C-alpha atoms as a printed R data frame, in Angstrom:
    type eleno elety resid chain resno       x       y       z
1   ATOM     1    CA   MET     A     1  22.742 -27.228 176.799
2   ATOM     2    CA   GLN     A     2  20.038 -25.099 178.232
3   ATOM     3    CA   ARG     A     3  18.263 -26.394 181.261
4   ATOM     4    CA   LEU     A     4  14.972 -27.852 180.474
5   ATOM     5    CA   GLU     A     5  12.161 -28.188 182.814
6   ATOM     6    CA   PRO     A     6   9.076 -30.273 182.478
7   ATOM     7    CA   LEU     A     7   6.551 -29.150 180.172
8   ATOM     8    CA   ALA     A     8   2.673 -29.147 181.067
9   ATOM     9    CA   GLY     A     9   3.327 -27.425 184.550
10  ATOM    10    CA   ASP     A    10   1.452 -29.111 187.455
11  ATOM    11    CA   GLU     A    11  -0.198 -31.730 185.365
12  ATOM    12    CA   PHE     A    12   2.552 -34.305 186.509
13  ATOM    13    CA   ALA     A    13   3.996 -34.655 190.092
14  ATOM    14    CA   PRO     A    14   5.434 -38.000 190.131
15  ATOM    15    CA   GLU     A    15   7.055 -39.438 193.400
16  ATOM    16    CA   THR     A    16   9.875 -41.182 191.366
17  ATOM    17    CA   THR     A    17  12.304 -40.068 188.699
18  ATOM    18    CA   TYR     A    18  10.156 -41.532 186.045
19  ATOM    19    CA   LEU     A    19  12.013 -42.456 182.935
20  ATOM    20    CA   ASN     A    20  10.070 -45.364 181.759
21  ATOM    21    CA   SER     A    21   7.718 -43.973 179.159
22  ATOM    22    CA   ALA     A    22   8.384 -46.564 176.638
23  ATOM    23    CA   SER     A    23   6.670 -49.064 178.899
24  ATOM    24    CA   SER     A    24   4.029 -46.998 180.092
25  ATOM    25    CA   GLY     A    25   3.275 -43.034 180.294
26  ATOM    26    CA   LEU     A    26   2.200 -41.379 183.319
27  ATOM    27    CA   LEU     A    27  -1.419 -40.238 183.726
28  ATOM    28    CA   PRO     A    28  -1.995 -36.106 183.526
29  ATOM    29    CA   ARG     A    29  -4.006 -35.004 186.606
30  ATOM    30    CA   ARG     A    30  -6.734 -33.904 184.302
31  ATOM    31    CA   SER     A    31  -7.249 -37.417 183.327
32  ATOM    32    CA   ALA     A    32  -6.937 -39.185 186.461
33  ATOM    33    CA   ALA     A    33  -9.486 -36.611 187.765
34  ATOM    34    CA   ALA     A    34 -11.806 -37.348 185.168
35  ATOM    35    CA   VAL     A    35 -11.625 -41.108 185.372
36  ATOM    36    CA   ARG     A    36 -12.021 -40.767 189.355
37  ATOM    37    CA   ALA     A    37 -15.177 -38.834 188.676
38  ATOM    38    CA   ALA     A    38 -16.535 -41.371 186.194
39  ATOM    39    CA   LEU     A    39 -15.958 -44.140 188.465
40  ATOM    40    CA   GLU     A    40 -17.888 -42.126 191.262
41  ATOM    41    CA   GLU     A    41 -20.702 -41.557 188.694
42  ATOM    42    CA   SER     A    42 -20.798 -45.442 187.747
43  ATOM    43    CA   ALA     A    43 -21.819 -46.105 191.343
44  ATOM    44    CA   SER     A    44 -25.133 -44.876 190.551
45  ATOM    45    CA   TYR     A    45 -25.605 -44.918 186.722
46  ATOM    46    CA   GLY     A    46 -23.190 -47.853 185.817
47  ATOM    47    CA   THR     A    47 -20.499 -47.629 183.105
48  ATOM    48    CA   MET     A    48 -22.867 -46.312 180.380
49  ATOM    49    CA   GLY     A    49 -22.319 -42.826 182.103
50  ATOM    50    CA   ARG     A    50 -24.307 -39.866 181.032
51  ATOM    51    CA   ASP     A    51 -23.521 -41.086 177.228
52  ATOM    52    CA   TYR     A    52 -21.118 -44.175 176.700
53  ATOM    53    CA   LEU     A    53 -20.147 -42.987 173.328
54  ATOM    54    CA   ASP     A    54 -19.139 -39.122 174.176
55  ATOM    55    CA   ALA     A    55 -15.483 -39.937 175.420
56  ATOM    56    CA   ALA     A    56 -14.657 -42.273 172.610
57  ATOM    57    CA   THR     A    57 -15.994 -39.811 170.004
58  ATOM    58    CA   ALA     A    58 -13.942 -37.006 171.315
59  ATOM    59    CA   SER     A    59 -10.861 -39.158 171.847
60  ATOM    60    CA   ARG     A    60 -11.343 -40.227 168.089
61  ATOM    61    CA   ALA     A    61 -11.197 -36.538 167.049
62  ATOM    62    CA   ALA     A    62  -8.179 -35.707 169.058
63  ATOM    63    CA   PHE     A    63  -6.184 -38.517 167.918
64  ATOM    64    CA   ALA     A    64  -7.097 -37.738 164.358
65  ATOM    65    CA   ARG     A    65  -5.969 -33.991 164.858
66  ATOM    66    CA   LEU     A    66  -2.751 -35.143 166.256
67  ATOM    67    CA   LEU     A    67  -1.991 -37.336 163.171
68  ATOM    68    CA   ASP     A    68  -3.582 -34.919 160.693
69  ATOM    69    CA   VAL     A    69  -6.195 -37.649 159.314
70  ATOM    70    CA   PRO     A    70  -9.973 -37.356 159.101
71  ATOM    71    CA   ALA     A    71 -11.768 -38.670 162.008
72  ATOM    72    CA   ASP     A    72 -13.929 -40.780 159.994
73  ATOM    73    CA   ARG     A    73 -10.936 -42.677 159.006
74  ATOM    74    CA   VAL     A    74 -10.123 -43.664 162.651
75  ATOM    75    CA   ALA     A    75 -11.258 -46.676 164.760
76  ATOM    76    CA   VAL     A    76 -11.001 -47.064 168.260
77  ATOM    77    CA   GLY     A    77 -10.071 -50.594 170.057
78  ATOM    78    CA   SER     A    78  -8.727 -52.354 172.874
79  ATOM    79    CA   SER     A    79  -5.028 -53.415 171.758
80  ATOM    80    CA   VAL     A    80  -2.608 -53.596 169.022
81  ATOM    81    CA   ALA     A    81  -2.815 -57.393 169.082
82  ATOM    82    CA   VAL     A    82  -6.294 -57.428 168.124
83  ATOM    83    CA   GLN     A    83  -5.738 -54.866 165.345
84  ATOM    84    CA   SER     A    84  -2.892 -56.985 163.926
85  ATOM    85    CA   ALA     A    85  -5.265 -60.052 164.071
86  ATOM    86    CA   PHE     A    86  -7.695 -57.921 162.023
87  ATOM    87    CA   VAL     A    87  -5.205 -56.918 159.504
88  ATOM    88    CA   ALA     A    88  -4.049 -60.318 159.015
89  ATOM    89    CA   ALA     A    89  -7.219 -61.680 158.463
90  ATOM    90    CA   SER     A    90  -7.631 -58.915 155.692
91  ATOM    91    CA   LEU     A    91  -4.841 -60.451 153.565
92  ATOM    92    CA   PRO     A    92  -5.483 -63.124 151.137
93  ATOM    93    CA   ALA     A    93  -4.314 -67.066 151.861
94  ATOM    94    CA   GLY     A    94  -0.555 -67.565 151.078
95  ATOM    95    CA   ALA     A    95   0.303 -63.810 151.522
96  ATOM    96    CA   GLU     A    96   3.645 -62.680 152.498
97  ATOM    97    CA   VAL     A    97   4.267 -60.469 155.127
98  ATOM    98    CA   LEU     A    98   7.590 -58.796 155.651
99  ATOM    99    CA   ALA     A    99   8.598 -57.300 159.176
100 ATOM   100    CA   PRO     A   100  11.675 -56.213 161.047
101 ATOM   101    CA   GLU     A   101  13.636 -58.631 163.090
102 ATOM   102    CA   GLY     A   102  12.603 -58.439 166.718
103 ATOM   103    CA   ASP     A   103   9.883 -56.068 166.286
104 ATOM   104    CA   PHE     A   104   7.174 -55.877 169.149
105 ATOM   105    CA   SER     A   105   5.319 -58.945 169.823
106 ATOM   106    CA   SER     A   106   1.832 -57.532 169.723
107 ATOM   107    CA   LEU     A   107   2.454 -56.239 166.145
108 ATOM   108    CA   VAL     A   108   4.032 -59.562 164.811
109 ATOM   109    CA   ASN     A   109   2.753 -62.362 166.694
110 ATOM   110    CA   PRO     A   110  -1.095 -62.060 165.221
111 ATOM   111    CA   LEU     A   111   0.544 -62.064 161.812
112 ATOM   112    CA   ALA     A   112   2.869 -64.979 162.256
113 ATOM   113    CA   ALA     A   113   0.007 -67.192 163.873
114 ATOM   114    CA   HIS     A   114  -2.324 -66.629 161.200
115 ATOM   115    CA   PRO     A   115  -3.121 -69.330 159.176
116 ATOM   116    CA   GLY     A   116  -1.656 -69.073 155.602
117 ATOM   117    CA   ILE     A   117   0.677 -66.049 156.187
118 ATOM   118    CA   LYS     A   118   3.988 -66.353 155.356
119 ATOM   119    CA   LEU     A   119   6.098 -64.140 157.511
120 ATOM   120    CA   ARG     A   120   9.619 -63.205 156.616
121 ATOM   121    CA   THR     A   121  11.838 -60.859 158.770
122 ATOM   122    CA   VAL     A   122  14.985 -58.974 157.919
123 ATOM   123    CA   PRO     A   123  17.091 -56.376 159.899
124 ATOM   124    CA   LEU     A   124  15.123 -52.915 160.078
125 ATOM   125    CA   GLU     A   125  17.852 -51.138 158.151
126 ATOM   126    CA   ALA     A   126  17.338 -53.578 155.166
127 ATOM   127    CA   LEU     A   127  13.450 -53.628 155.390
128 ATOM   128    CA   ALA     A   128  12.851 -51.079 152.395
129 ATOM   129    CA   ASP     A   129  15.206 -53.024 149.930
130 ATOM   130    CA   ALA     A   130  13.678 -56.358 151.094
131 ATOM   131    CA   VAL     A   131  10.279 -55.629 149.702
132 ATOM   132    CA   ARG     A   132   9.789 -57.724 146.327
133 ATOM   133    CA   PRO     A   133   7.275 -58.781 143.965
134 ATOM   134    CA   GLY     A   134   4.805 -60.949 145.816
135 ATOM   135    CA   THR     A   135   4.996 -59.089 149.169
136 ATOM   136    CA   ALA     A   136   1.467 -58.424 150.552
137 ATOM   137    CA   LEU     A   137   1.982 -56.382 153.569
138 ATOM   138    CA   VAL     A   138   4.937 -54.666 155.285
139 ATOM   139    CA   ALA     A   139   4.436 -54.350 159.014
140 ATOM   140    CA   PHE     A   140   6.908 -52.365 161.321
141 ATOM   141    CA   SER     A   141   7.008 -49.917 164.070
142 ATOM   142    CA   ALA     A   142   7.998 -46.185 163.365
143 ATOM   143    CA   VAL     A   143  10.343 -46.508 166.520
144 ATOM   144    CA   GLN     A   144  11.451 -49.774 167.657
145 ATOM   145    CA   SER     A   145  10.640 -50.400 171.412
146 ATOM   146    CA   LEU     A   146  13.916 -52.418 172.284
147 ATOM   147    CA   ASP     A   147  16.381 -49.657 171.275
148 ATOM   148    CA   GLY     A   148  14.630 -46.618 169.898
149 ATOM   149    CA   ARG     A   149  15.668 -47.009 166.458
150 ATOM   150    CA   ILE     A   150  13.544 -44.890 164.010
151 ATOM   151    CA   ALA     A   151  12.562 -46.372 160.658
152 ATOM   152    CA   ASP     A   152  12.776 -44.769 157.538
153 ATOM   153    CA   LEU     A   153   9.105 -44.485 157.039
154 ATOM   154    CA   ALA     A   154   9.318 -42.747 153.614
155 ATOM   155    CA   ALA     A   155  11.889 -45.310 151.938
156 ATOM   156    CA   ILE     A   156   9.544 -48.264 153.369
157 ATOM   157    CA   ARG     A   157   6.259 -46.578 152.164
158 ATOM   158    CA   GLU     A   158   7.623 -45.819 148.639
159 ATOM   159    CA   ALA     A   159   9.313 -49.440 148.204
160 ATOM   160    CA   ALA     A   160   5.705 -51.139 149.253
161 ATOM   161    CA   ARG     A   161   4.072 -48.784 146.921
162 ATOM   162    CA   ALA     A   162   6.529 -49.737 143.893
163 ATOM   163    CA   HIS     A   163   5.772 -53.334 144.511
164 ATOM   164    CA   GLY     A   164   2.050 -53.123 145.231
165 ATOM   165    CA   ALA     A   165   2.261 -54.142 149.037
166 ATOM   166    CA   ARG     A   166   0.163 -52.615 151.674
167 ATOM   167    CA   THR     A   167   1.749 -51.279 154.791
168 ATOM   168    CA   TYR     A   168   0.973 -51.676 158.550
169 ATOM   169    CA   LEU     A   169   2.674 -48.955 160.721
170 ATOM   170    CA   ASP     A   170   2.698 -49.368 164.499
171 ATOM   171    CA   ILE     A   171   3.321 -45.830 166.014
172 ATOM   172    CA   THR     A   172   2.927 -46.908 169.853
173 ATOM   173    CA   GLN     A   173   6.284 -45.945 170.576
174 ATOM   174    CA   SER     A   174   6.285 -42.678 168.349
175 ATOM   175    CA   ALA     A   175   2.831 -41.144 168.552
176 ATOM   176    CA   GLY     A   176   2.801 -38.175 170.906
177 ATOM   177    CA   TRP     A   177   6.432 -37.014 170.569
178 ATOM   178    CA   LEU     A   178   7.627 -37.883 167.017
179 ATOM   179    CA   PRO     A   179   6.177 -35.716 164.261
180 ATOM   180    CA   LEU     A   180   4.408 -38.097 161.719
181 ATOM   181    CA   ARG     A   181   2.777 -38.498 158.515
182 ATOM   182    CA   VAL     A   182   0.831 -41.219 158.190
183 ATOM   183    CA   ALA     A   183  -2.029 -40.600 155.771
184 ATOM   184    CA   ASP     A   184  -0.224 -42.773 153.217
185 ATOM   185    CA   PHE     A   185   0.180 -45.832 155.209
186 ATOM   186    CA   ASP     A   186  -2.818 -48.365 154.851
187 ATOM   187    CA   PHE     A   187  -3.050 -49.262 158.418
188 ATOM   188    CA   VAL     A   188  -1.643 -47.331 161.280
189 ATOM   189    CA   VAL     A   189  -2.150 -48.743 165.145
190 ATOM   190    CA   ALA     A   190  -1.356 -46.715 168.238
191 ATOM   191    CA   GLY     A   191  -1.527 -48.142 171.767
192 ATOM   192    CA   ALA     A   192  -2.019 -45.146 173.346
193 ATOM   193    CA   PHE     A   193  -0.894 -45.990 177.124
194 ATOM   194    CA   LYS     A   194   2.676 -44.885 176.357
195 ATOM   195    CA   TRP     A   195   3.873 -41.692 174.810
196 ATOM   196    CA   LEU     A   196   0.091 -40.705 174.437
197 ATOM   197    CA   LEU     A   197  -0.225 -40.674 178.243
198 ATOM   198    CA   CYS     A   198  -3.909 -42.454 177.953
199 ATOM   199    CA   PRO     A   199  -5.131 -45.137 180.402
200 ATOM   200    CA   ARG     A   200  -4.620 -48.836 179.227
201 ATOM   201    CA   GLY     A   201  -7.160 -50.073 177.054
202 ATOM   202    CA   ALA     A   202  -7.070 -47.174 174.632
203 ATOM   203    CA   THR     A   203  -5.985 -48.093 171.025
204 ATOM   204    CA   PHE     A   204  -6.545 -46.356 167.745
205 ATOM   205    CA   MET     A   205  -6.291 -47.446 164.433
206 ATOM   206    CA   ALA     A   206  -6.308 -45.125 161.176
207 ATOM   207    CA   PHE     A   207  -6.845 -46.183 157.780
208 ATOM   208    CA   GLY     A   208  -4.827 -44.314 155.040
209 ATOM   209    CA   GLY     A   209  -4.225 -44.977 151.289
210 ATOM   210    CA   ASP     A   210  -7.231 -46.419 149.285
211 ATOM   211    CA   VAL     A   211  -8.679 -48.684 152.168
212 ATOM   212    CA   GLY     A   212 -12.094 -47.746 151.997
213 ATOM   213    CA   ARG     A   213 -11.795 -45.222 149.372
214 ATOM   214    CA   GLY     A   214 -10.911 -46.742 145.980
215 ATOM   215    CA   GLU     A   215 -11.665 -50.067 147.237
216 ATOM   216    CA   GLU     A   216 -14.038 -51.820 149.713
217 ATOM   217    CA   TRP     A   217 -13.372 -51.931 153.383
218 ATOM   218    CA   PRO     A   218 -11.884 -55.118 154.655
219 ATOM   219    CA   ALA     A   219 -14.410 -57.461 156.656
220 ATOM   220    CA   ALA     A   220 -15.206 -55.778 160.143
221 ATOM   221    CA   LEU     A   221 -14.555 -59.273 161.964
222 ATOM   222    CA   HIS     A   222 -14.692 -57.938 165.450
223 ATOM   223    CA   ALA     A   223 -17.647 -55.546 165.026
224 ATOM   224    CA   GLY     A   224 -19.935 -55.372 167.543
225 ATOM   225    CA   TRP     A   225 -23.123 -52.868 168.430
226 ATOM   226    CA   VAL     A   226 -21.269 -49.826 168.343
227 ATOM   227    CA   ALA     A   227 -19.940 -50.428 164.677
228 ATOM   228    CA   GLY     A   228 -23.310 -49.928 163.283
229 ATOM   229    CA   GLU     A   229 -24.493 -47.170 161.107
230 ATOM   230    CA   ASP     A   230 -27.293 -46.530 163.454
231 ATOM   231    CA   ILE     A   231 -25.948 -47.209 166.759
232 ATOM   232    CA   GLY     A   232 -29.733 -46.934 168.505
233 ATOM   233    CA   GLU     A   233 -30.868 -49.704 166.088
234 ATOM   234    CA   SER     A   234 -27.571 -51.995 166.462
235 ATOM   235    CA   ASN     A   235 -28.353 -53.802 169.551
236 ATOM   236    CA   TYR     A   236 -29.434 -56.689 167.996
237 ATOM   237    CA   GLY     A   237 -27.741 -58.026 164.902
238 ATOM   238    CA   PRO     A   238 -27.049 -58.733 162.256
239 ATOM   239    CA   ILE     A   239 -25.982 -55.145 162.021
240 ATOM   240    CA   GLN     A   240 -25.453 -52.707 159.025
241 ATOM   241    CA   PRO     A   241 -21.758 -51.531 159.485
242 ATOM   242    CA   ALA     A   242 -21.234 -47.813 159.609
243 ATOM   243    CA   ALA     A   243 -19.822 -46.284 156.331
244 ATOM   244    CA   THR     A   244 -16.771 -45.060 157.995
245 ATOM   245    CA   ALA     A   245 -13.973 -46.691 160.146
246 ATOM   246    CA   ARG     A   246 -16.088 -46.800 162.957
247 ATOM   247    CA   ARG     A   247 -17.419 -49.938 161.282
248 ATOM   248    CA   PHE     A   248 -14.008 -51.574 163.120
249 ATOM   249    CA   ASP     A   249 -14.837 -50.046 166.467
250 ATOM   250    CA   GLU     A   250 -14.901 -52.413 169.379
251 ATOM   251    CA   PRO     A   251 -17.084 -51.873 172.405
252 ATOM   252    CA   HIS     A   252 -14.592 -49.731 174.158
253 ATOM   253    CA   ALA     A   253 -13.438 -49.710 177.849
254 ATOM   254    CA   TYR     A   254 -15.296 -46.803 179.040
255 ATOM   255    CA   PHE     A   255 -13.123 -45.456 181.589
256 ATOM   256    CA   SER     A   256  -9.934 -45.668 179.488
257 ATOM   257    CA   TYR     A   257 -11.545 -43.419 176.809
258 ATOM   258    CA   ILE     A   258 -12.581 -41.110 179.632
259 ATOM   259    CA   GLY     A   259  -8.875 -40.517 180.445
260 ATOM   260    CA   ALA     A   260  -7.802 -40.667 176.782
261 ATOM   261    CA   GLU     A   261  -9.878 -37.430 175.790
262 ATOM   262    CA   HIS     A   262  -8.073 -35.322 178.399
263 ATOM   263    CA   SER     A   263  -4.635 -36.977 177.759
264 ATOM   264    CA   LEU     A   264  -5.057 -36.124 174.052
265 ATOM   265    CA   GLY     A   265  -6.323 -32.822 174.614
266 ATOM   266    CA   LEU     A   266  -3.206 -31.885 176.567
267 ATOM   267    CA   LEU     A   267  -0.935 -33.096 173.862
268 ATOM   268    CA   GLU     A   268  -2.733 -30.724 171.500
269 ATOM   269    CA   GLU     A   269  -2.326 -28.024 173.736
270 ATOM   270    CA   LEU     A   270   1.313 -28.735 174.054
271 ATOM   271    CA   GLY     A   271   2.064 -29.601 170.388
272 ATOM   272    CA   VAL     A   272   4.000 -32.623 169.216
273 ATOM   273    CA   SER     A   273   6.526 -30.501 167.742
274 ATOM   274    CA   ALA     A   274   7.468 -28.870 171.248
275 ATOM   275    CA   VAL     A   275   7.350 -32.475 173.041
276 ATOM   276    CA   HIS     A   276   9.660 -33.703 170.317
277 ATOM   277    CA   ALA     A   277  11.952 -30.851 171.027
278 ATOM   278    CA   HIS     A   278  11.901 -31.514 174.560
279 ATOM   279    CA   ASN     A   279  12.506 -35.181 174.528
280 ATOM   280    CA   THR     A   280  15.033 -35.338 172.010
281 ATOM   281    CA   ALA     A   281  17.257 -32.519 173.806
282 ATOM   282    CA   LEU     A   282  17.015 -34.534 177.030
283 ATOM   283    CA   ALA     A   283  18.033 -37.842 175.366
284 ATOM   284    CA   ASP     A   284  20.778 -36.186 173.590
285 ATOM   285    CA   ARG     A   285  21.949 -35.020 176.820
286 ATOM   286    CA   TYR     A   286  22.115 -38.413 178.349
287 ATOM   287    CA   ARG     A   287  24.028 -39.929 175.385
288 ATOM   288    CA   ALA     A   288  26.670 -37.272 175.770
289 ATOM   289    CA   GLY     A   289  26.703 -38.181 179.681
290 ATOM   290    CA   LEU     A   290  26.874 -41.869 178.785
291 ATOM   291    CA   ALA     A   291  29.910 -41.401 176.385
292 ATOM   292    CA   GLU     A   292  31.900 -39.176 179.301
293 ATOM   293    CA   ARG     A   293  31.514 -42.270 181.381
294 ATOM   294    CA   GLY     A   294  32.532 -44.535 178.824
295 ATOM   295    CA   HIS     A   295  29.460 -46.182 177.746
296 ATOM   296    CA   THR     A   296  27.957 -46.510 174.232
297 ATOM   297    CA   PRO     A   297  24.251 -46.641 173.761
298 ATOM   298    CA   ARG     A   298  22.660 -48.559 170.668
299 ATOM   299    CA   PRO     A   299  22.583 -46.008 167.663
300 ATOM   300    CA   ALA     A   300  19.342 -44.385 167.660
301 ATOM   301    CA   PRO     A   301  19.871 -40.993 166.282
302 ATOM   302    CA   GLY     A   302  17.130 -38.544 167.157
303 ATOM   303    CA   SER     A   303  15.274 -40.734 169.263
304 ATOM   304    CA   ALA     A   304  13.458 -40.287 172.743
305 ATOM   305    CA   ILE     A   305  14.488 -44.040 173.697
306 ATOM   306    CA   VAL     A   306  18.275 -44.654 174.571
307 ATOM   307    CA   SER     A   307  19.041 -48.261 175.314
308 ATOM   308    CA   THR     A   308  22.631 -49.292 176.531
309 ATOM   309    CA   PRO     A   309  24.500 -52.413 177.015
310 ATOM   310    CA   GLY     A   310  26.331 -53.487 179.853
311 ATOM   311    CA   LEU     A   311  24.259 -51.542 182.413
312 ATOM   312    CA   ALA     A   312  21.294 -53.940 182.903
313 ATOM   313    CA   ASP     A   313  22.608 -54.657 186.466
314 ATOM   314    CA   ALA     A   314  21.926 -51.163 187.462
315 ATOM   315    CA   GLU     A   315  17.996 -51.566 187.056
316 ATOM   316    CA   ASP     A   316  17.506 -52.647 190.727
317 ATOM   317    CA   ARG     A   317  19.753 -50.026 192.370
318 ATOM   318    CA   LEU     A   318  18.183 -47.108 190.216
319 ATOM   319    CA   ALA     A   319  14.837 -48.528 191.358
320 ATOM   320    CA   ALA     A   320  15.778 -48.332 194.940
321 ATOM   321    CA   ALA     A   321  16.909 -44.741 194.614
322 ATOM   322    CA   GLY     A   322  13.588 -43.962 193.206
323 ATOM   323    CA   VAL     A   323  14.657 -43.795 189.408
324 ATOM   324    CA   ARG     A   324  12.246 -45.723 187.099
325 ATOM   325    CA   VAL     A   325  13.882 -47.320 183.744
326 ATOM   326    CA   SER     A   326  13.550 -50.839 182.294
327 ATOM   327    CA   VAL     A   327  15.916 -53.493 180.933
328 ATOM   328    CA   ARG     A   328  14.996 -55.033 177.435
329 ATOM   329    CA   GLY     A   329  16.851 -57.603 175.587
330 ATOM   330    CA   GLY     A   330  19.860 -57.041 178.085
331 ATOM   331    CA   LEU     A   331  19.921 -53.247 177.664
332 ATOM   332    CA   LEU     A   332  19.110 -50.587 180.024
333 ATOM   333    CA   ARG     A   333  16.550 -48.504 178.237
334 ATOM   334    CA   ALA     A   334  15.710 -44.941 179.498
335 ATOM   335    CA   ALA     A   335  12.713 -42.913 177.817
336 ATOM   336    CA   PHE     A   336  12.436 -39.119 178.195
337 ATOM   337    CA   HIS     A   337   9.164 -37.560 177.863
338 ATOM   338    CA   LEU     A   338   7.718 -34.229 178.678
339 ATOM   339    CA   TYR     A   339   7.113 -34.596 182.408
340 ATOM   340    CA   ASN     A   340  11.025 -35.100 182.412
341 ATOM   341    CA   SER     A   341  13.776 -32.277 182.995
342 ATOM   342    CA   THR     A   342  17.665 -32.195 182.715
343 ATOM   343    CA   ASP     A   343  17.631 -32.706 186.487
344 ATOM   344    CA   ASP     A   344  16.166 -36.056 185.751
345 ATOM   345    CA   VAL     A   345  18.934 -36.802 183.241
346 ATOM   346    CA   ASP     A   346  21.637 -35.788 185.634
347 ATOM   347    CA   ARG     A   347  20.308 -37.662 188.347
348 ATOM   348    CA   LEU     A   348  20.319 -40.715 186.182
349 ATOM   349    CA   LEU     A   349  23.847 -40.014 185.104
350 ATOM   350    CA   SER     A   350  25.195 -39.542 188.722
351 ATOM   351    CA   LEU     A   351  23.853 -42.677 189.959
352 ATOM   352    CA   LEU     A   352  25.153 -44.925 186.925
353 ATOM   353    CA   GLY     A   353  28.460 -43.318 188.122
C-alpha cells in the first residue's frame, strides 16, 4: 500500500497519535486562531462580537454545500439530543418509531422518553425489512458509533417511503468523511464536533423531502429570537417565525460557530471524496495488520471506524505511549481521519504486538 501522509498540511500538529475522531475531532489551527481572536475581542465587545449572526450564517452555508442541500433548509443548534426531542414532538400521539438496536443515546433517548411514542428496535441489518404499515418514523445513524457499521441508506429510505414513514438520519459519525446523499431524508442531524472538526456546541439539522415544502413546517418549539423572520424585530415575542428552516435555529454558541465556519471551510477545500479515500485506506491497512496478528475486528466494510474485541485492556497502555483511542462496549475503537498517516497506523499495530 502506498504510504499516506496527513491531509491539510500544517493545519494539524497533534502531540499525540490521535486515533479518536469518533469521540471528538481535532480543531484545525485556523479554527483555533479564529476562536482565540473572538475570545480576545469579547473582552471589549462581549459575545455579540462584530456581528453575532455572521459565523452561524457562514457555517450554515458551508454545511449545506458539503451535503449538497439548500442553505435555507438548514437550521443551527446545540446538540443532537435537542434536535431529537424536536423530531419526537413533531410526531402524532401513539406514533411508532423504528430504530436500530444500540444506536447512539442522543438520537434514541429523546424519542424513547417522549410521551406517547412507541419505540421499536431491531438489528441494524434488519431495519429496512422491519418497516411496516403504521411505522411513523425510522430513526438511525448512517454510521454506527459503537463499531463503524454503515447503514444501507438507500434500502431504508425506500422502505420508509413505501410505508409512508418519515426518516430521521443522524450523520454525526459520517459527515465529513463519508460521501452522502441526504436530500431525500426528512430530518438529518449532525453533531459537528467529531468528523466535521468543529468546536463542541455546533450542530446542524437539515430538512429534506416534503417537510416545509408540500406540507407545513413542524412547530418550532424551541425557537428563540434568532428564529424570527425579521431578526431585528424579534427580540420581544411572540415572533413571526422565519419562512425557512432558520425558524428552528437556537440562539447559538457564538464561539462554537466562529470555529465551525473555518473548520467546514477546510473540509470544503479538501473535498469529502479525498478525505473518504484517505480515511478508508488507513482503516483497511489497520484491519489487515490486525488480521496478521490474529485479531478480528467487528465487520464494518468501508468504514473509517474499526472496533475490535479482545483488546480493550490495551487502552491504558496505548494512552501511556501517547496513542489516543477509545473503548466502547468492550471493543477497542480506532478512528482514522485526515490528520492521520500510515505511520500512525503502524505505530498502533506495533504497540498492540
